[in-house]
C-alpha positions as CSV (number, residue, x, y, z in Angstrom):
1,M,8.0,-2.6,4.4
2,S,8.9,-0.6,7.4
3,M,8.9,-3.6,9.8
4,R,9.3,-7.3,9.4
5,P,6.0,-9.2,9.3
6,V,4.8,-11.0,12.4
7,I,4.8,-14.7,11.5
8,L,2.9,-17.3,13.4
9,K,4.6,-20.5,12.4
10,P,2.5,-23.7,11.8
11,R,2.5,-26.1,14.8
12,I,2.6,-29.1,12.5
13,K,3.6,-29.6,8.9
14,Q,2.4,-26.5,7.0
15,T,-0.3,-27.1,4.3
16,S,-1.8,-23.6,4.0
17,S,-1.1,-19.9,4.7
18,M,-3.0,-16.7,5.6
19,V,-1.9,-13.1,5.0
20,F,-3.8,-10.8,7.4
21,L,-3.7,-7.0,6.9
22,H,-4.2,-4.7,9.9
23,G,-6.2,-1.4,10.0
24,L,-5.1,2.2,9.9
25,G,-2.4,3.1,12.5
26,D,-2.0,-0.5,13.7
27,T,0.9,-3.0,13.2
28,G,1.1,-6.7,12.4
29,H,1.2,-7.3,16.1
30,G,-2.4,-6.0,16.5
31,W,-4.0,-9.1,15.1
32,A,-1.4,-11.8,15.6
33,G,-2.4,-12.7,19.1
34,M,-6.1,-13.1,18.3
35,L,-5.4,-15.0,15.1
36,N,-3.1,-17.4,17.0
37,T,-6.1,-18.6,19.1
38,I,-8.3,-19.5,16.1
39,R,-5.9,-20.9,13.5
40,P,-5.6,-24.6,12.6
41,D,-2.2,-26.1,13.5
42,H,-1.2,-26.5,9.8
43,L,-1.8,-22.8,9.0
44,K,1.0,-20.3,8.8
45,V,-0.2,-16.7,9.5
46,I,1.7,-13.7,8.2
47,C,0.8,-10.3,9.6
48,P,2.8,-7.6,7.7
49,T,3.0,-4.0,9.0
50,A,2.1,-1.2,6.6
51,P,4.7,1.5,5.8
52,V,4.5,4.7,7.7
53,I,2.9,7.4,5.5
54,P,1.3,10.8,6.0
55,I,-2.5,10.5,6.4
56,T,-4.5,13.4,5.0
57,L,-7.5,12.6,7.3
58,N,-5.2,13.1,10.3
59,L,-3.7,16.4,9.0
60,G,-0.7,14.7,7.5
61,F,0.3,12.9,10.7
62,R,2.4,9.8,9.8
63,M,1.2,6.4,10.8
64,P,1.2,2.8,9.4
65,A,-1.2,2.7,6.5
66,W,-1.7,0.7,3.3
67,F,-2.9,3.8,1.5
68,D,-3.9,7.4,2.2
69,I,-7.4,8.3,3.5
70,E,-8.6,11.8,2.8
71,S,-12.0,11.7,4.6
72,L,-14.3,9.1,6.2
73,D,-17.3,10.8,4.6
74,N,-16.5,9.9,1.0
75,L,-14.4,6.7,1.2
76,E,-16.3,5.2,-1.6
77,E,-15.8,8.2,-3.9
78,E,-12.2,9.0,-3.2
79,T,-9.8,6.1,-2.7
80,D,-6.0,6.5,-3.0
81,I,-6.0,3.8,-5.7
82,E,-2.3,4.3,-6.5
83,G,-1.5,3.6,-2.8
84,V,-3.8,0.5,-2.9
85,K,-2.0,-0.8,-6.0
86,K,1.5,-0.2,-4.4
87,S,0.5,-2.1,-1.3
88,A,-1.1,-4.8,-3.3
89,E,2.3,-5.5,-4.9
90,T,3.7,-6.0,-1.4
91,V,1.0,-8.5,-0.6
92,Y,1.5,-10.3,-3.9
93,G,5.2,-10.6,-3.0
94,I,4.3,-12.3,0.3
95,I,2.0,-14.7,-1.6
96,E,4.8,-15.5,-4.1
97,D,7.2,-16.2,-1.3
98,E,4.7,-18.8,0.1
99,I,4.2,-20.4,-3.3
100,R,8.0,-20.6,-3.7
101,S,8.2,-22.4,-0.3
102,G,5.8,-25.1,-1.6
103,I,2.3,-23.8,-0.7
104,P,-0.1,-23.7,-3.7
105,S,-1.8,-20.4,-4.2
106,N,-5.2,-22.1,-3.7
107,R,-4.2,-22.9,-0.1
108,I,-3.5,-19.2,0.7
109,I,-6.1,-17.0,2.4
110,I,-6.0,-13.2,2.3
111,G,-7.7,-11.4,5.1
112,G,-7.8,-8.0,6.8
113,F,-9.6,-5.5,9.0
114,S,-10.9,-2.1,8.0
115,Q,-8.4,-0.5,5.6
116,G,-6.5,-3.8,5.5
117,A,-9.7,-5.6,4.5
118,A,-10.2,-3.1,1.7
119,L,-6.7,-4.0,0.5
120,A,-7.5,-7.8,1.0
121,L,-10.6,-7.4,-1.3
122,Y,-8.6,-5.6,-3.9
123,C,-5.8,-8.2,-3.8
124,S,-8.2,-11.2,-4.0
125,L,-10.0,-9.8,-7.0
126,H,-6.9,-8.7,-8.9
127,Y,-4.3,-11.5,-8.1
128,P,-4.0,-13.6,-11.2
129,K,-3.7,-17.0,-9.5
130,P,-6.5,-18.9,-7.7
131,L,-6.5,-18.2,-4.0
132,A,-8.2,-20.2,-1.1
133,A,-10.5,-17.4,0.3
134,C,-10.8,-13.8,1.4
135,I,-11.8,-12.5,4.8
136,A,-12.9,-8.8,5.0
137,L,-13.8,-7.4,8.4
138,S,-15.4,-3.9,9.0
139,T,-14.5,-2.5,5.6
140,F,-15.4,-0.7,2.4
141,F,-15.0,-1.4,-1.3
142,P,-11.7,0.1,-2.3
143,E,-12.5,1.0,-5.9
144,T,-14.6,4.0,-6.7
145,R,-16.1,2.4,-9.8
146,L,-17.0,-1.3,-9.8
147,P,-14.5,-2.9,-12.2
148,D,-15.7,-5.0,-15.1
149,P,-16.4,-8.3,-13.4
150,N,-15.0,-10.1,-16.5
151,L,-11.6,-8.6,-15.6
152,L,-11.6,-9.7,-12.0
153,N,-10.1,-12.9,-10.6
154,N,-11.1,-15.3,-7.8
155,K,-14.8,-14.8,-8.3
156,D,-15.5,-18.5,-7.4
157,I,-13.6,-18.6,-4.1
158,P,-15.4,-18.1,-0.7
159,F,-15.5,-14.6,0.7
160,F,-16.3,-14.0,4.4
161,Q,-17.4,-10.4,5.0
162,A,-18.4,-9.0,8.4
163,H,-19.3,-5.7,10.0
164,G,-20.2,-4.2,13.4
165,E,-23.8,-3.0,13.6
166,S,-22.9,0.0,15.7
167,D,-19.6,0.8,14.0
168,N,-18.8,4.4,14.8
169,I,-15.9,4.8,12.3
170,L,-17.2,2.9,9.2
171,P,-20.9,2.9,9.6
172,L,-22.8,-0.3,8.8
173,R,-23.9,1.1,5.4
174,Y,-20.3,0.7,4.1
175,G,-20.5,-3.0,4.8
176,V,-23.9,-3.3,3.3
177,N,-22.9,-1.4,0.2
178,T,-19.8,-3.5,-0.2
179,S,-21.8,-6.7,0.2
180,K,-24.3,-5.6,-2.5
181,K,-21.4,-4.9,-4.9
182,L,-19.7,-8.2,-4.2
183,K,-22.8,-10.3,-4.4
184,Q,-23.3,-9.1,-8.0
185,F,-20.4,-11.3,-9.2
186,L,-19.2,-13.5,-6.4
187,K,-20.5,-17.0,-6.3
188,Q,-19.7,-17.7,-2.6
189,H,-20.1,-14.6,-0.5
190,E,-21.4,-14.4,3.0
191,F,-22.0,-11.2,4.9
192,R,-22.5,-11.3,8.7
193,T,-23.1,-8.5,11.2
194,Y,-22.4,-8.4,14.9
195,N,-23.5,-6.2,17.8
196,I,-20.1,-4.5,18.0
197,Q,-18.5,-1.2,17.0
198,H,-15.3,-0.9,14.9
199,E,-13.7,-3.9,16.5
200,T,-13.9,-7.7,16.6
201,S,-15.6,-10.0,19.1
202,D,-15.4,-13.6,20.3
203,R,-18.4,-14.5,18.2
204,E,-16.9,-13.0,15.0
205,L,-13.6,-14.6,15.7
206,N,-15.3,-18.0,16.2
207,D,-17.2,-17.6,12.9
208,M,-13.8,-16.7,11.2
209,K,-12.3,-19.9,12.8
210,L,-15.1,-22.0,11.3
211,F,-14.8,-20.3,7.9
212,I,-11.0,-20.9,7.9
213,E,-11.5,-24.6,8.8
214,K,-14.1,-25.0,6.1
215,V,-11.7,-23.6,3.5
216,V,-8.4,-25.2,4.4
217,G,-9.3,-27.9,6.9
218,H,-8.9,-28.3,10.7
């Protein structure tokens, strides 16, 4: 990790945690302020910052990223899966730290936006212990070929997926395609769309708040 994670400490005794992963070029600070307004008092939020790496899409310019992106035209065909796996190990380390501090894995949510949400999906489906839920905003499915569902984990937990209807960076079709893939094997998957671009909104944040409360309590 190039920077220490931004941590929103629980306001009362901690009973749950959420790891939230930012999008390309952002930092952990990008989402911390918004998440602070919607989290329950007992929830600790951890917003790590991705390492700074060269991004092929941006002519090798270096920026915080969980994995390289070659082109926005073929995200679903060419994912830097080795980069995804490397960043997943970082996320698993954060989860393990929370477990060691006394929070059961099934009280830990993984969420993210855009590239961070693609990583959140990957982590949720490959982490070997039961998690609480996954939140995936404005994203795409990180694996080119759908893995054998029998080899995936956390298929029973709630997934909240959302996308902007006028997203100009990751068009809505990415969200729709991801939703179709996930619905094939997830038992609790909801997909919502909002009248926004590649961003969030008060309505989406409120729906996230209700989802988080439903999963880990008020």
